[in-house]
Each structure stands twice: as C-alpha cells, then as structure tokens.
ZAMARGU-4260 file (C-alpha; in steps of 0.2 Angstrom, whole numbers, plus 5000, padded with zeros to 4 digits):
<rodrens>
0) 4970/4937/5079 | 4978/4952/5071 | 4974/4947/5053 | 4965/4934/5043 | 4981/4931/5033
5) 4999/4935/5033 | 5010/4935/5017 | 5029/4934/5018 | 5036/4942/5004 | 5032/4956/4991
10) 5037/4948/4974 | 5025/4942/4962 | 5018/4927/4972 | 5016/4938/4986 | 5007/4953/4977
15) 4994/4940/4970 | 4991/4931/4986 | 4989/4946/4997 | 4978/4955/4984 | 4967/4939/4982
20) 4964/4938/5001 | 4960/4956/5002 | 4949/4957/4988 | 4939/4942/4995 | 4935/4952/5010
25) 4948/4946/5023 | 4960/4956/5031 | 4978/4953/5025 | 4996/4960/5030 | 5010/4959/5018
30) 5027/4958/5027 | 5042/4962/5015 | 5059/4967/5019 | 5059/4983/5008 | 5043/4990/5001
35) 5052/4999/4989 | 5057/4983/4980 | 5039/4977/4979 | 5036/4969/4962 | 5054/4970/4957
40) 5058/4962/4940 | 5074/4954/4947 | 5080/4946/4930 | 5074/4950/4914 | 5063/4965/4911
45) 5049/4955/4902 | 5032/4946/4907 | 5024/4933/4897 | 5032/4921/4883 | 5030/4903/4878
50) 5016/4896/4890 | 5020/4910/4902 | 5010/4922/4892 | 4996/4909/4894 | 4998/4910/4913
55) 4997/4929/4913 | 4980/4928/4904 | 4975/4915/4917 | 4980/4925/4932 | 4970/4939/4924
60) 4954/4929/4920 | 4954/4924/4939 | 4955/4942/4945 | 4974/4944/4947 | 4984/4958/4945
65) 5000/4954/4933 | 4991/4957/4916 | 4986/4975/4922 | 5003/4979/4928 | 5012/4975/4912
70) 4998/4983/4902 | 5002/5000/4910 | 5022/4997/4910 | 5024/4989/4892 | 5036/4996/4880
75) 5037/4981/4868 | 5025/4967/4863 | 5028/4952/4852 | 5018/4935/4850 | 5030/4921/4850
80) 5029/4907/4838 | 5018/4915/4825 | 5023/4903/4811 | 5017/4889/4822 | 5000/4883/4828
85) 4990/4894/4841 | 4992/4880/4854 | 5010/4885/4855 | 5009/4904/4853 | 5010/4916/4867
90) 5011/4935/4869 | 5027/4942/4879 | 5030/4960/4883 | 5046/4971/4888 | 5042/4981/4904
95) 5048/4996/4911 | 5055/4989/4927 | 5051/5006/4938 | 5035/5008/4930 | 5030/4990/4934
100) 5036/4992/4952 | 5027/5007/4955 | 5011/5001/4948 | 5012/4986/4959 | 5015/4995/4975
105) 5001/5007/4971 | 4988/4992/4968 | 4994/4985/4985 | 4992/5002/4994 | 4975/5006/4986
110) 4967/4989/4991 | 4955/4990/5006 | 4960/4978/5019 | 4978/4976/5015 | 4992/4983/5025
115) 5012/4982/5021 | 5024/4981/5035 | 5044/4982/5032 | 5051/4968/5043 | 5058/4951/5041
120) 5049/4935/5047 | 5060/4922/5056 | 5049/4909/5062 | 5030/4903/5063 | 5020/4903/5078
125) 5010/4887/5078 | 4996/4879/5089 | 4995/4861/5095 | 4980/4848/5094 | 4971/4853/5078
130) 4958/4843/5070 | 4957/4838/5052 | 4949/4852/5040 | 4933/4846/5034 | 4930/4851/5015
135) 4919/4845/5002 | 4933/4838/4992 | 4942/4827/5006 | 4948/4827/5024 | 4965/4835/5024
140) 4977/4828/5038 | 4993/4837/5044 | 5007/4826/5050 | 5013/4838/5064 | 4996/4840/5072
145) 4999/4859/5072 | 4991/4873/5064 | 4999/4890/5060 | 4994/4904/5071 | 5006/4918/5066
150) 5023/4924/5063 | 5037/4931/5073 | 5048/4944/5066 | 5066/4949/5067 | 5062/4964/5077
155) 5053/4953/5090 | 5035/4956/5084 | 5022/4943/5085 | 5008/4945/5073 | 4993/4933/5073
160) 4984/4926/5059 | 4976/4909/5055 | 4983/4907/5038 | 5000/4912/5032 | 5008/4911/5015
165) 5026/4910/5012 | 5032/4919/4995 | 5050/4923/4999 | 5056/4920/4982 | 5076/4918/4981
170) 5078/4927/4998 | 5076/4913/5009 | 5093/4909/5017 | 5099/4917/5000 | 5117/4918/4995
175) 5124/4927/4980 | 5140/4922/4971 | 5152/4933/4959 | 5168/4923/4957 | 5177/4921/4974
180) 5164/4933/4981 | 5149/4928/4990 | 5137/4937/5003 | 5120/4933/5011 | 5109/4942/4999
185) 5093/4937/4990 | 5097/4950/4975 | 5113/4960/4973 | 5114/4972/4986 | 5098/4966/4995
190) 5099/4956/5012 | 5093/4938/5013 | 5079/4933/5023 | 5089/4924/5036 | 5081/4913/5050
195) 5065/4907/5043 | 5073/4894/5032 | 5083/4887/5046 | 5067/4888/5057 | 5057/4878/5045
200) 5070/4864/5044 | 5069/4862/5063 | 5050/4861/5062 | 5054/4845/5051 | 5049/4853/5034
205) 5058/4846/5019 | 5069/4860/5013 | 5082/4860/4998 | 5094/4871/4989 | 5091/4878/4972
210) 5101/4890/4961 | 5097/4903/4948 | 5106/4917/4941 | 5106/4934/4931 | 5117/4943/4919
215) 5126/4959/4919 | 5118/4975/4915 | 5127/4988/4904 | 5126/5006/4900 | 5116/5008/4885
220) 5125/5022/4878 | 5141/5012/4877 | 5133/4999/4866 | 5136/4999/4847 | 5119/4995/4841
225) 5123/4996/4823 | 5132/4980/4825 | 5117/4971/4831 | 5101/4965/4823 | 5086/4977/4828
230) 5071/4968/4834 | 5056/4980/4832 | 5039/4978/4843 | 5024/4972/4835 | 5008/4981/4838
235) 5005/4983/4856 | 4991/4972/4864 | 4984/4971/4881 | 4985/4955/4892 | 4971/4961/4903
240) 4953/4958/4899 | 4950/4973/4909 | 4958/4983/4894 | 4945/4993/4883 | 4954/4983/4868
245) 4947/4968/4875 | 4929/4975/4878 | 4933/4982/4896 | 4933/4999/4903 | 4951/5001/4907
250) 4961/5011/4895 | 4975/5002/4887 | 4989/5015/4889 | 5006/5007/4886 | 5023/5017/4888
255) 5027/5016/4868 | 5035/5004/4856 | 5054/5002/4859 | 5066/4990/4850 | 5076/4976/4857
260) 5093/4970/4848 | 5100/4954/4844 | 5119/4948/4844 | 5130/4933/4846 | 5144/4926/4857
265) 5159/4922/4847 | 5174/4908/4848 | 5184/4921/4858 | 5169/4922/4870 | 5169/4904/4873
270) 5188/4903/4874 | 5188/4917/4888 | 5175/4907/4898 | 5184/4890/4895 | 5201/4897/4901
275) 5192/4905/4917 | 5180/4891/4921 | 5190/4886/4937 | 5185/4903/4944 | 5167/4899/4942
280) 5158/4896/4959 | 5147/4885/4950 | 5161/4873/4944 | 5171/4875/4959 | 5158/4868/4970
285) 5155/4883/4981 | 5135/4883/4976 | 5125/4870/4983 | 5109/4871/4974 | 5104/4864/4958
290) 5102/4877/4944 | 5089/4877/4930 | 5092/4866/4915 | 5082/4875/4902 | 5089/4894/4908
295) 5108/4890/4910 | 5122/4902/4913 | 5134/4906/4899 | 5146/4895/4908 | 5134/4880/4907
300) 5131/4883/4888 | 5149/4884/4884 | 5154/4868/4893 | 5139/4858/4890 | 5138/4862/4871
305) 5156/4863/4865 | 5151/4861/4847 | 5141/4877/4846 | 5151/4891/4839 | 5139/4904/4845
310) 5125/4909/4857 | 5111/4922/4855 | 5111/4937/4865 | 5096/4949/4868 | 5100/4966/4872
315) 5085/4973/4881 | 5080/4990/4889 | 5078/4990/4907 | 5066/5005/4906 | 5063/5022/4900
320) 5069/5031/4914 | 5087/5022/4913 | 5100/5019/4900 | 5104/5001/4908 | 5101/4987/4897
325) 5099/4968/4900 | 5110/4955/4892 | 5098/4940/4890 | 5107/4925/4888 | 5123/4929/4896
330) 5119/4924/4914 | 5136/4921/4924 | 5143/4921/4941 | 5161/4921/4935 | 5172/4935/4942
335) 5168/4953/4937 | 5184/4956/4927 | 5182/4939/4917 | 5162/4945/4913 | 5168/4961/4907
340) 5182/4952/4895 | 5170/4940/4888 | 5155/4954/4886 | 5169/4964/4875 | 5171/4950/4864
345) 5152/4950/4858 | 5149/4960/4843 | 5142/4977/4847 | 5148/4976/4866 | 5167/4979/4863
350) 5166/4996/4871 | 5152/4992/4884 | 5153/4997/4901 | 5147/4987/4915 | 5134/4994/4927
355) 5130/4978/4937 | 5138/4962/4936 | 5130/4945/4933 | 5128/4934/4948 | 5121/4918/4954
360) 5110/4916/4970 | 5109/4900/4981 | 5093/4899/4990 | 5081/4887/5001 | 5065/4881/4994
365) 5052/4869/5001 | 5049/4852/4993 | 5033/4855/4984 | 5028/4836/4987 | 5025/4841/5004
370) 5011/4853/4999 | 4992/4848/4994 | 4987/4853/4977 | 4979/4868/4987 | 4997/4873/4990
375) 4993/4870/5009 | 5007/4861/5019 | 5003/4843/5023 | 5011/4846/5041 | 5005/4862/5047
380) 4986/4867/5044 | 4984/4885/5037 | 5002/4886/5031 | 5004/4889/5012 | 5018/4891/5000
385) 5019/4899/4983 | 5032/4904/4970 | 5051/4901/4969 | 5049/4895/4987 | 5040/4880/4980
390) 5055/4875/4968 | 5048/4885/4952 | 5055/4898/4942 | 5049/4914/4933 | 5037/4929/4937
395) 5022/4921/4929 | 5023/4904/4938 | 5025/4913/4954 | 5010/4925/4951 | 4999/4910/4947
400) 5004/4900/4962 | 5002/4916/4973 | 4984/4919/4967 | 4980/4902/4970 | 4987/4901/4987
405) 4978/4917/4991 | 4962/4910/4986 | 4964/4894/4995 | 4969/4902/5011 | 4952/4912/5010
410) 4943/4895/5006 | 4951/4886/5022 | 4945/4901/5032 | 4927/4899/5025 | 4928/4880/5028
415) 4925/4878/5009 | 4933/4867/4996 | 4950/4873/4988 | 4951/4879/4971 | 4961/4865/4962
420) 4963/4867/4943 | 4963/4852/4932 | 4976/4850/4919 | 4964/4852/4905 | 4958/4868/4913
425) 4973/4879/4914 | 4991/4880/4913 | 4991/4885/4932 | 4983/4868/4935 | 4997/4859/4925
430) 5010/4869/4936 | 5003/4865/4953 | 4999/4847/4949 | 5017/4844/4942 | 5025/4852/4958
435) 5014/4843/4971 | 5012/4826/4962 | 5030/4825/4953 | 5040/4836/4963 | 5055/4845/4956
440) 5075/4844/4960 | 5078/4859/4949 | 5069/4876/4946 | 5054/4871/4937 | 5049/4881/4921
445) 5033/4880/4913 | 5033/4874/4894 | 5019/4871/4882 | 5025/4853/4880 | 5021/4850/4899
450) 5002/4852/4895 | 4995/4838/4886 | 4978/4847/4883 | 4987/4863/4877 | 4975/4865/4862
455) 4962/4869/4876 | 4973/4880/4885 | 4976/4894/4872 | 4981/4912/4878 | 4965/4919/4869
460) 4952/4909/4878 | 4958/4911/4896 | 4943/4921/4901 | 4930/4908/4894 | 4940/4894/4903
465) 4942/4903/4921 | 4930/4918/4923 | 4916/4907/4929 | 4926/4901/4942 | 4932/4918/4947
470) 4914/4925/4948 | 4909/4910/4959 | 4923/4914/4971 | 4920/4933/4972 | 4935/4938/4962
475) 4924/4945/4947 | 4914/4960/4950 | 4897/4963/4942 | 4903/4974/4928 | 4916/4962/4922
480) 4905/4948/4924 | 4892/4957/4912 | 4906/4961/4899 | 4911/4943/4900 | 4893/4937/4897
485) 4892/4949/4882 | 4906/4943/4875 | 4901/4924/4876 | 4885/4929/4868 | 4895/4939/4854
490) 4906/4923/4851 | 4890/4912/4849 | 4882/4925/4838 | 4898/4926/4826 | 4897/4906/4825
495) 4879/4906/4821 | 4882/4919/4806 | 4896/4909/4800 | 4885/4893/4800 | 4871/4903/4791
500) 4882/4910/4778 | 4891/4893/4777 | 4907/4901/4781 | 4913/4891/4796 | 4926/4882/4785
505) 4935/4899/4781 | 4948/4902/4795 | 4957/4917/4789 | 4950/4932/4798 | 4952/4945/4784
510) 4942/4932/4772 | 4929/4929/4784 | 4926/4948/4786 | 4926/4949/4767 | 4913/4936/4766
515) 4902/4941/4780 | 4904/4960/4783 | 4891/4961/4797 | 4906/4953/4807 | 4914/4970/4808
520) 4901/4975/4821 | 4911/4963/4833 | 4929/4966/4838 | 4942/4957/4827 | 4949/4947/4841
525) 4932/4939/4844 | 4931/4934/4825 | 4948/4928/4825 | 4944/4918/4841 | 4929/4909/4833
530) 4939/4905/4816 | 4952/4897/4827 | 4939/4886/4836 | 4932/4881/4819 | 4949/4877/4812
535) 4954/4866/4826 | 4937/4860/4831 | 4940/4842/4827 | 4956/4842/4838 | 4948/4852/4851
540) 4933/4840/4852 | 4946/4825/4853 | 4955/4834/4867 | 4939/4837/4877 | 4935/4818/4875
545) 4952/4813/4882 | 4950/4826/4896 | 4932/4819/4900 | 4941/4802/4902 | 4954/4808/4914
550) 4941/4818/4923 | 4933/4802/4928 | 4948/4797/4937 | 4950/4814/4945 | 4932/4811/4952
555) 4937/4796/4962 | 4943/4803/4978 | 4956/4796/4990 | 4957/4800/5009 | 4974/4810/5012
560) 4977/4799/5028 | 4976/4782/5018 | 4989/4770/5024 | 4996/4763/5009 | 5008/4751/5018
565) 4993/4741/5022 | 4986/4739/5005 | 4990/4721/4999 | 4995/4721/4981 | 5002/4737/4979
570) 5020/4737/4974 | 5034/4743/4986 | 5038/4757/4975 | 5019/4762/4974 | 5018/4761/4992
575) 5032/4772/4997 | 5027/4785/4983 | 5010/4786/4987 | 5013/4788/5005 | 5025/4802/5001
580) 5013/4812/4990 | 4997/4807/4998 | 4986/4810/4983 | 4968/4816/4984 | 4961/4808/4969
585) 4965/4792/4958 | 4970/4803/4944 | 4984/4811/4954 | 4990/4795/4960 | 4991/4789/4942
590) 5002/4803/4938 | 5014/4799/4951 | 5032/4792/4944 | 5033/4774/4949 | 5015/4770/4952
595) 5010/4757/4939 | 4994/4755/4929 | 4990/4738/4940 | 4993/4750/4957 | 4981/4762/4949
600) 4968/4748/4945 | 4969/4742/4963 | 4966/4759/4971 | 4950/4761/4959 | 4944/4745/4965
605) 4947/4749/4984 | 4939/4766/4981 | 4923/4758/4974 | 4922/4747/4989
</rodrens>
C-alpha cells in the first residue's frame, strides 16, 4: 500500500475529499492533470447563492475548506432573497479567481499527509473475492465481488491504496463544442481525462453523458458600464466560522468591495440567435449529454421562451489581476462569430471584445443510483465518487460531496459507520439522498425547494447542526470546539435574558438591543440568530416534529442484499426500483419514485419480523 486513499481530480470535490482524509490522519495522494488549475472556478467567479450558500456554511461547519477559501478571495458579497423569509435567504460572494486558486493549492500543500501528483488516471486496480464490509449501520454488499486496490496512470504508474475517490468533474471523457469545432477537452484549452470513463464502462459501472456550458469572457475595458445598471456590494461578511467576525481566530481579510453590473438581451439578440440556431451543436445533435434545465444556454432560453422579450445578463469581474469579465446568463456554444454578433447587440456591450468564447462541454458521469448514501460504489468496495462525476452541477454541491466522500473513505478504513446526513440535518443530506435515492438524468442543482425542512437548515445555524458531528469525527480541533461551546452558551444566555425581560416576542435586532442593552456584550449575529429562532419558533417546532416522525422510518434498517423479487405483495415496479436502489432504511425506500405506501407498509412489517 502506497497511500490510504487516492483522490482523482483537483476541483472542488477533490480538494475537500483529500483534505478531509489527511486531516483525519490518513495518507492521501491527489492526482490531477495540472496542479496549476487546482481549485479553478471553471464557470462563474462566485461561491454561494440560494441553497448553495447554505452548503458552503455546512462544509465549513464540518471542517471543510471552501468557506475559508472564499473569505480570503472575496471581492463582493450579497445576501440573496433579503425581502423573503430566512429559510430561503443565502449568502453569495464574488471571488477573485486567481486568488481562490492560489489559496486552494496552498491549503493542499500545507496539509501534512497529503501529496499532489501530476498525471492522468486511466483505470482502477481491483482485487477479487472481498467480503461485505461490516458497520454499525448495515452490511454493505458489492455486486462485482471486488474491491479497489489502487489506480493505473497514463504514464504506467501503479499506485496502491485501499480507497479511491473519483472527482474528475467535467473532464471524464470530456469534449467541448463551439459551433462546428469540437475537441477532447474538459475546459477550453485543457485536455480531457481519457481512458478512465471507458475503463469504468468496461467494468460494468453504469455511465451516462451530461452537458454543461459557460459564456464568453470579455475585455472589461471594452464594456460601456454607463449603459448598464450597477450592482454594488453589501457589507462583506465571512462564510467560515473560523473567522474573527464569527468569534474565531482567523482574521477576515477579503480583497475589497467591487461592483457587478446588470444589462439585458434585446429582440435583436434573440433574432441573431434564432437565425443561427442551425449552427448550434446542441440543436444540431452533436452533443450527446443532457443539459441543465435550470441553467440553460442563451440558445435554450430564446428557443424555449419565445414570448420573453429580454433576458438578464450579469457582468461580473473575473478578479482584480485581470480586466476580463464574465457574462453570467449568456452561456452559449454557437460559433464564435455568432457569439460576437449577439453579444454586441446587448446594451453596454456594443463595442465589447471577446477574450474567450463560450462553449459547451459533454462528459461522462456515474449514475448515482449505483452509489450507497455514503457515496461508495455498490459494485466495488472502497471506490467512492463525488461532484459532477455523480451528475450534480455547481462548485458547492461538489465540495459537499467531496467532503462526505473523504470522511466516509476514512470511516471505511476505520471499520466504522459512514456519516450519512438526514434531510432534516443538512442541505448536504438532501443533496446526497436525492442523488442516491432518486438519481438524475440531467445536471442536478440544489434549490431551497428541494429541502422540505428548509426552515431548520438556515445558513446561520449550520454550526449548531453539524459541528458536534465534525468534533466526533475528529475534524474539529479543540480551540474551535471551545469557541463553538462558548457560542452555544452565549445563545442560551441571550434567550434567557430575553425571557427575563419578556422581550422574546420582539424580533427586530435593533429593537431588541434598545430594550435589552446588555445584549450588546454579545456579537450582533448571535442576537439576530436568537431573534429569528423566536420569530419562527412555532414553525420550527412543527418541522422538528415532522422530522422526528420521518426519523422513525429512517431508524428501520434494511439489508443491502435483500432480494426484493422474492417478497410477495410488493408491486412489480417496487420490486424493480428497490432492487436497483438497494435502500438502507425504510425511510429511503419510501422516497424512491414508484414505491407506493402499501409497499412501504409491507417493508415495515417484514423488518419488524
């Protein structure tokens, strides 16, 4: 054995996975095709957003890195949905891309027990004749009877490890498209990871193709900002609980406050796109993969919504060390000359010069229904998968999965139960449960609407929900744990003082501070947190009761090797779906589309017997 774990890919999933393994005391090797692109923000230069900001705070509460990276590369900050309730509010920050990447690589290089290797993995090394892994949760079964033993690289190296985490993003057999041009690349100018996707197919893993895309980048000094609407930054606030603004000991030193700009497409923009739609590789049938429904290209927007006379375009800076700007909302794979033409039809962009064209990328993904909720393969013991390789989209979704995959790779090495977060515990729990229980045929994007317990999953209480789990796993150091305990005691003291002054019915932070001046001894964020808890107390209690009822079903375990075809009384559809997903609990079985209430009741009876 050369390492305890090998992580394939240096994107956001790979960063979190490799750091988690090493921080838990196990040796890890991160293999990437280019160390210079570790942590690259391939698409929009931002972290967070609706539900995604919640994921970033959850990653941080569990001891992950993403919150710390955006805190030191931040150039703009906003809380989205401020006019709505706290359950659907979320922080979003613009990043300096270069600063984010440098910080990511520095974090990896500074981590004891973690190495980086520039190479390309082309196959897995497997061992035969393994036994089911025993945990306190259940007995896992692996349909191939094999376990991972390491990887084979393009240069012929055989590197051995008992756990491997696949986090290849859009590079797995990736191909980019710009009009009639296509090339085997995962990002423009960066070669695809060729060989591994084909090898996984040959080993019987269920693979598919998905598509994503990105817009053109422009020279910022060719943009007429006077014709666009300025979007100023709000007060910069940290994502990480390590920050001194959150009571931690890490100075919060963002790079400054900078504006974004808003403009709109026009009827002329739409005409140019319609007139050239035959040249789109997406509409011409060249692209195999299914694109994201909720993040469509401008071609899709124009063709699917013909009644819309305009679409919003955000002009976002790529960073402080470059003049390049990103056109959020204008993703396209039309020919470069067509992109240039429709871009110049947008107010403020009439004289704009393109630096990089937009493009689509088609890539392999592993059907997440073939994964246990631990993100371990149901076929190959010790083989985990995370991020866009699982069919998700977005940096934040990838980071959350990478962290959980890293944790559970270590848990498997320890012979302990995996960390499986419930849907009422974290957005990360909703994300993994949706992927491994329902699956996806298009790039999965997290939304607040996917979380039925979203009032419990606010971005301001992620540490309360998840820090105790991180401490138990070994990902939270003593100093941070003591700070968390101090905060918990402070929140309780604030609540007690409000009760004593009969002010728990006052929900505005400024009014509360005026009524109870002693509260100024505590951080304002803590006071605001207690006020929100009080304001939504009855609803929160209702959600907790609902969660408790669902938890009973989650507590009823099912064996992963249960033969559903032999269970009389199950509908044929339920037999098929249950055999495919292999749920570990009755609760998970109940969430599988096609499994009826009668089927669930039968499973409960059988489990009691």
